[in-house]
C-alpha positions, 0 to 999 in steps of 0.5 A: 494489463500490466500492473500500474501504480498511481500516486496522487496527492491527497485532495480536498474532499470538496474538490472530489465531490463529482469524482466519487459516487454518492455512496462514497460521499455519504460514507466519507461524511462519518470520517475525520477530515484526514481519513475522509481525504484519504478515502475519497482520493483513492476512490477517485483514482480508481474511478478515473483509471477504471470507470464506474466500477463497484468497490467493496471489501473482502473478508480481510478488509482489503478493497476489491472490485465487485464483478470485475476480474481486475485487482486493486491495492490501496495505501495512503501516507505522507500526504498521498494515496497510492493505488495499484491495479493489476490482472493479478492479486496486488498490494502497495504501501506508501509512507513518508521517508521522514516517518520515525520507523525506528520507534516501532522497530522492535515490533517489525524489524528483525536483526537480519532485516536491520542488517540488509544495508546501511541506508537510513531508509532500511527500516522504512522499506522493511515496514512498507514491504511487510505491509505490502506482503500483509495486504497481499496475503489477505489474512488477518492476524499475521505477525510482522516479526514471525510471519513476514520476512524481508530477505533482500533490498536493492536500492539501486535496482528498486527491488525488494524480496520477501516471504509470507510464512516461509513460502515462495519468494515474493518480488516487489518494486521499491520506488523512492520519489517525492520524499516517499517510500513506495513498495508494491507487488510486481 
């Protein structure tokens, strides 16, 4: 299986009732409305794509398929859920292009990263790429400025390259669609 990235608009929880497990439905009942829609939407996507696979969480809080060798990555933002499915560890992040990333730039964007291009979406792409690396690393406590670095963004080719704690380069895919920034592992 190659990596698949599926985007789904957040759905009304009532429309997802028959697409998720009773345990999912019960867990979601404790969430605020938006969080409930996010949680149920991404789980419905996983079940639609993979069947009735049990979903749990690893020690870092990332979703895992229990007893299944495949890997998933999940994100939600901009009124959508994104799910990546692969035979290898994978991760994804999704945000609306209109989110005001510059307000928090001092906490995640280095001067070298800000200089990666003059496209107004650079800060958003860096944010999504760093979130993707963070999720891929599955280690709590990584610092967005110190431990995660984005070295290249090619908008035309849809490519981003980053590193976790100076390790090997990690290529990622950049997709700009429906007013969304989506970055996922390859």
